[in-house]
Structures are given as structure tokens and as C-alpha cells.
C-alpha positions in Angstrom: 15.9 -6.5 -18.3 13.7 -9.5 -18.9 10.6 -10.6 -17.0 9.2 -7.1 -16.6 6.2 -6.9 -18.9 4.4 -4.5 -16.5 7.3 -2.0 -16.6 7.7 -1.9 -12.8 11.4 -1.0 -13.2 10.4 2.3 -15.0 9.0 3.3 -11.7 11.1 1.6 -9.1 14.5 2.7 -10.4 13.5 6.3 -10.2 12.1 5.9 -6.7 15.2 4.5 -5.0 16.6 7.8 -3.9 15.2 7.6 -0.4 17.2 4.4 0.1 21.0 4.6 -0.5 21.3 0.9 0.3 18.8 -0.1 -2.4 20.4 2.3 -4.8 23.9 0.9 -4.4 22.7 -2.7 -4.4 20.7 -2.3 -7.6 23.7 -0.6 -9.3 25.8 -3.6 -8.6 23.3 -6.4 -9.4 22.3 -5.1 -12.9 25.5 -6.7 -14.3 25.6 -9.6 -11.9 24.2 -12.7 -13.8 23.9 -14.9 -10.7 21.9 -12.3 -8.8 19.8 -11.4 -11.7 18.9 -15.0 -12.2 17.4 -14.8 -8.7 15.7 -11.6 -9.5 13.8 -13.1 -12.4 12.1 -15.6 -10.2 9.6 -12.9 -9.1 6.1 -13.1 -10.5 5.7 -10.7 -13.4 2.7 -8.9 -11.9 4.6 -7.9 -8.8 6.7 -4.7 -8.2 9.9 -6.7 -8.8 12.7 -4.6 -7.5 11.0 -3.6 -4.2 9.7 -7.1 -3.7 13.2 -8.6 -4.3 14.8 -6.3 -1.7 11.9 -7.0 0.7 12.5 -10.7 0.5 16.2 -10.1 1.2 15.2 -8.0 4.2 13.0 -10.7 5.5 16.0 -13.1 5.6 18.4 -10.5 7.0 16.1 -9.7 9.9 16.3 -13.3 10.9 20.1 -13.1 11.0 20.9 -9.7 12.7 24.5 -10.8 13.3 25.2 -11.5 9.6 27.9 -9.1 8.2 25.4 -7.8 5.6 23.1 -6.8 8.4 25.6 -4.1 9.5 24.5 -2.0 6.5 20.9 -1.7 7.8 20.1 1.5 9.7 17.1 -0.4 11.1 19.4 -3.0 12.7 22.4 -0.8 13.5 22.4 2.6 15.1 25.6 3.3 13.2 25.2 1.4 10.0 28.1 0.9 7.6 28.2 3.0 4.4 25.8 1.8 1.7 28.4 2.1 -1.0 30.4 -0.7 0.6 27.5 -3.1 0.8 27.4 -5.0 -2.5 30.0 -7.7 -1.8 28.3 -8.6 1.5 24.9 -8.5 -0.2 26.1 -10.8 -3.0 27.6 -13.2 -0.5 24.3 -13.2 1.5 22.2 -13.9 -1.6 24.4 -16.8 -2.8 24.5 -18.3 0.7 20.6 -18.2 0.8 20.0 -19.3 -2.8 17.7 -22.2 -1.7 15.6 -20.0 0.5 15.3 -17.4 -2.3 14.3 -20.0 -4.8 11.6 -21.0 -2.4 10.4 -17.6 -1.4 10.6 -15.4 -4.5 8.2 -17.1 -6.9 5.3 -16.9 -4.5 6.3 -13.7 -2.6 3.8 -10.8 -2.8 4.4 -7.2 -1.7 2.1 -6.5 1.2 3.1 -3.1 2.5 1.0 -2.1 5.5 1.7 1.7 5.3 -0.9 3.5 7.4 0.6 6.9 6.5 -1.3 6.4 3.2 -4.5 6.8 5.1 -3.7 10.6 5.2 -3.9 10.6 1.4 -7.2 8.6 1.5 -8.9 10.6 4.2 -10.0 13.6 2.0 -11.5 11.2 -0.5 -13.4 9.4 2.3 -14.7 12.8 3.4 -16.0 13.4 -0.2 -17.7 10.0 -0.2 -19.3 10.7 3.2 -20.6 14.1 2.0 -21.9 12.7 -1.4 -23.7 9.9 0.5 -25.6 12.5 2.5 -23.7 12.1 5.7 -24.8 8.4 6.2 -22.3 6.2 7.9 -19.9 4.4 5.7 -19.7 0.7 4.9 -16.0 0.6 4.3 -14.6 -2.2 2.2 -10.9 -2.5 1.4 -9.6 -4.6 -1.4 -6.1 -6.0 -0.9 -6.2 -5.3 2.8 -3.1 -7.3 3.7 -3.1 -7.3 7.6 -6.0 -4.8 7.7 -4.2 -2.0 9.5 -5.7 0.6 7.2 -9.2 -0.5 8.1 -8.8 1.5 11.3 -8.2 4.7 9.3 -11.0 6.7 11.1 -9.5 5.9 14.5 -6.1 7.5 13.8 -5.0 11.1 14.3 -3.9 13.1 11.3 -1.8 16.3 11.2 -1.6 18.1 7.9 1.2 20.6 8.3 -0.3 23.4 10.5 -3.5 23.5 8.4 -5.7 20.7 9.8 -5.8 18.1 12.6 -8.4 15.4 12.6 -8.9 12.6 15.1 -8.6 12.6 18.8 -6.6 9.5 19.7 -2.8 10.1 19.2 -1.9 6.4 19.6 -1.3 6.4 15.9 -0.4 9.9 14.8 0.1 10.4 11.1 1.8 13.5 9.6 1.3 14.6 6.0 2.8 17.6 4.2 0.5 19.5 1.8 2.1 20.5 -1.5 0.9 23.1 -4.0 -1.6 25.9 -3.6 -4.8 23.9 -3.3 -5.9 22.2 -0.1 -8.2 19.2 0.1 -11.8 19.8 1.4 -11.1 18.3 4.8 -14.2 16.9 6.5 -15.3 19.0 9.5 -15.4 15.9 11.6 -14.2 12.4 11.0 -16.6 10.4 8.9 -18.5 7.7 10.8 -17.9 4.1 9.9 -20.8 1.7 10.4 -19.0 -1.4 9.2 -15.6 -2.3 7.9 -14.2 -5.3 6.2 -11.1 -6.2 4.2 -10.7 -8.7 1.4 -7.3 -10.2 0.9 -6.1 -13.3 -1.1 -3.5 -14.1 1.6 -4.1 -12.1 4.8 -1.3 -11.4 7.2 -2.0 -12.2 10.8 -1.0 -9.4 13.3 -0.5 -12.1 16.0 1.8 -14.2 13.8 5.5 -13.3 14.3 6.5 -14.5 10.8 3.8 -12.3 9.2 4.8 -9.3 11.3 8.4 -9.8 10.2 7.2 -9.8 6.6 5.4 -6.5 7.2 8.6 -5.0 8.6 10.6 -6.4 5.7 8.5 -4.5 3.2 9.8 -1.2 4.7 13.0 0.4 3.2 15.9 0.0 5.7 16.5 3.7 6.2 13.0 4.9 6.8 12.9 4.4 10.6 9.8 6.5 11.0 7.9 3.9 9.0 8.9 1.1 11.4 7.8 3.2 14.3 4.4 3.9 12.7 3.9 0.2 11.8 4.6 -0.8 15.4 2.1 1.8 16.7 -0.5 0.6 14.2 0.1 -3.1 15.1 -0.4 -2.3 18.8 -3.6 -0.4 18.0 -4.9 -3.2 15.8 -4.6 -5.6 18.7 -7.1 -3.4 20.5 -9.3 -3.1 17.4 -8.8 -6.3 15.5 -9.4 -5.9 11.8 -11.9 -8.1 10.0 -10.2 -9.4 6.9 -11.8 -12.1 4.7 -9.4 -14.5 3.1 -10.1 -15.1 -0.6 -10.5 -13.7 -4.1 -12.2 -10.3 -4.2 -13.9 -11.3 -7.5 -15.6 -14.1 -5.6 -16.2 -12.5 -2.2 -17.1 -8.9 -3.1 -20.7 -9.6 -4.4 -21.6 -11.3 -1.1 -20.2 -8.5 1.0 -22.1 -5.9 -1.0 -25.4 -7.8 -0.6 -25.1 -7.7 3.1 -24.8 -3.9 3.5 -27.6 -2.0 5.1 -29.4 0.5 2.8 -28.8 3.1 5.5 -25.1 3.0 4.9 -23.0 4.6 2.1 -20.9 2.0 0.3 -17.2 3.0 0.1 -14.8 0.6 -1.5 -11.2 1.4 -1.6 -7.8 0.0 -2.6 -4.3 1.3 -2.4 -1.3 -0.2 -4.2 -3.3 -3.4 -4.7 -5.4 -3.7 -7.9 -2.6 -2.5 -10.1 -0.3 -5.2 -8.7 -2.6 -8.0 -9.9 -3.8 -9.3 -13.2 -5.9 -7.1 -15.4 -8.7 -9.7 -15.2 -9.1 -9.0 -11.5 -9.5 -5.2 -12.0 -12.0 -5.9 -14.8 -14.0 -8.3 -12.7 -14.2 -5.9 -9.8 -15.3 -3.1 -12.1 -18.1 -5.3 -13.6 -19.3 -6.3 -10.1 -19.6 -2.6 -9.1 -21.4 -1.8 -12.3 -23.9 -4.7 -11.9 -24.5 -3.9 -8.2 -25.0 -0.2 -8.9 -28.3 -1.1 -10.6 -29.6 -1.4 -7.0 -27.8 1.5 -5.3 -24.9 3.9 -5.7 -21.4 2.8 -4.9 -18.2 4.8 -4.5 -14.7 3.5 -5.2 -11.5 5.3 -3.9 -8.3 4.3 -5.7 -4.7 5.1 -4.7 -2.5 3.4 -7.3 0.6 3.7 -9.4 0.6 3.2 -13.2 3.9 1.4 -14.0 3.1 1.4 -17.7 3.5 5.2 -17.8 7.1 6.2 -16.8 6.1 9.9 -17.1 3.7 9.5 -14.1 5.9 8.6 -11.2 3.7 9.6 -8.4 0.7 7.6 -7.2 -2.7 9.0 -8.1 -5.7 9.4 -5.9 -9.0 9.0 -7.8 -12.7 8.6 -6.9 -15.3 6.7 -9.0 -19.1 6.7 -8.7 -21.2 3.8 -9.9 -25.0 4.3 -10.3 -27.8 2.9 -12.4 -25.7 0.2 -13.9 -22.8 2.3 -15.1 -19.7 4.2 -14.0 -21.4 7.6 -13.7 -18.4 9.7 -12.8 -14.6 9.6 -12.2 -12.4 12.3 -10.8 -8.7 12.7 -10.3 -8.2 14.2 -6.9 -4.5 14.3 -6.1 -1.0 13.0 -6.5 0.8 11.6 -3.4 4.1 10.3 -2.0 4.7 6.6 -2.5 4.5 6.1 1.3 2.0 8.8 2.0 4.1 11.5 3.6 2.9 14.3 1.2 -0.2 15.1 -0.8 -0.8 17.5 -3.7 -4.4 18.2 -4.3 -5.6 19.0 -7.9 -9.2 18.0 -8.2 -10.2 18.0 -11.8 -13.7 18.2 -13.4 -15.5 14.9 -13.9 -14.0 13.0 -16.9 
């Protein structure tokens, strides 16, 4: 297919199994010229297939009585079979061509999946330990609505192995795979300050933005909608601080304002790999430059769509010190939406 220089389809096609609806829709649209013309409107840096379906979801959620909505388990307790959906999907797309021409070129996938915090938490524990137990200055790049900025306030249950966090308002379950368990922190790391940086932040008080968050969830994964609603309610009690703007421009100022008594922990999940390479390179150079003054830790949870042999997201940790990247470690592979984690810490590269 054209307009996929980043190779997102190498990943997305193989990850459709949890969604029978997406699977059947994609099987039909591959040979449908009119629908594929709409598909190619998506910006080439974006995860095209998931973003295309998310945009369709956004429109469907505004028309719950449309015949196509009957195929959504999120909208119908007894949804119609996914294998019958394509004619209704096609009709819906062609009826909403004008809206899709307006939305797709500028749409950006902004999944607020707090379950991924269960994947990130062991890495945050390592940063906390490496920083000598000093409170963290937590900075998230690509924060979207900022729901993951509350990661230390959630409760985590890793099988029957470990429970962390006392407030069950947002309770996150994660399955541990393999024979190695993460080095869970004995107590939740303390966070002294937290801030997100996002080019186009979503507002938790804005109904349209909240609908877009829901649209980025696959129609069958009802547990994700429930978790999102819980995290949104929690965020209204603990409003996230998300700065609107380019991380390349804002990050230096944020770093300069951090107390020397705090350990700097920057993280990003499914964000930097969805943008231009120039952004990743600029962030890297900023961290190298700033590390001449003090150590910085970066936690990364990302996909590599250029390598179809590596389907699962990778959790990695990088240390910057004395003007260079001094270490990098591969910690784990994870589920795309965070529901499992397989720990495999390797030696420093």
C-alpha cells in the first residue's frame, strides 16, 4: 500500500486479532479504492490503520443510532457479528466523506492508556533507586491529556506477585510473563513534581476531547473504556499539568527549573516514534547537553514499526551524564495496551 514509508502496517495488520471488527473491516477495505483513497489522507508519520479506525469511531460515537453502530460492542450489549459489518462501514464512510477529508489529514493518535503505567512502574522504580531515593521530577513527552502523569497515585496488581499503591480508584492489573520478575520497588517512588509536554493537549473537561480519547480505544475492549473513565474521574481530582507546545522548544526550560534535590525522570510511551525523526534527535541532543550539569534518566516504551520481526513494544531506560548517553538497557517487552509484561533486563549496551 502507498503512503506508508514508516511501515506502520507491518505492525498494525498483525495486531488486529483482539478486534474482530477491525480485522473484518481491513480485509474488505484493502481492495476498495474509494475507502483506500480516504485512508491515504492520514499523515505518513502516524500509525495509519489504527488512526483511521479511531477517526471512524469518533464519528460513529456521535451517531449511536446509525446502522453501522450496531456492530460496536461498546455501543450495543449484543452487537451484530463483525463479519457482516463491511457494507455498513462502507456506506458510513462514503456518507461522511466531507468530515473524513477534514479530520484525517490532521488527526493524531492520542491514546490515553493508563494500563501502560504498569509497564512503566518498574522502570520508574529503577530510576528512583539509581537517583539515591531522591524524589522524582517526572516529565512526560507526548502526554496527551496527562492521565499517565498520575501514575504514582494508581493501584497496581501484578498477578498474585505484587500489589503497589493504596488507592483503588484506578486499579490496574498486569500479567507477568516468563520466568523473570521485575525488581518492584518496595514502596511507591515519591514524585516531587510532574509535568507533561504535548503539541496538542486534550482537555479532560472538554466533551469533544474526551470523545476522541474513547474513539482511540478498540470497540471490543470494554475494560479499556472502564479504565479510561476511572482515570478521567481521578484526573478531575488531581488535574494534570500539561504544557502545550513543541517538546524541542519547551524541554530545556522545564529542565532548567528542576531542583537539584530531585532526580530527573523523563519518559514517553508510544509518542516519540510517532513523530518525525528530527524531534527524537532534538530531544536526545537536549538531554546530552543538559547532562553536562547533572544526570538525567529517560524511560522509553515504544514500538519500532520499521522492524516487522519485533511486534511487541519495548521498555528501555537510558542514562545521560557528563555530556553523553552513558548507558542504555533493554528492560522488557510488553502488550500494546499494557495488560502484560515480560521482563528480560539485559546488560548495558
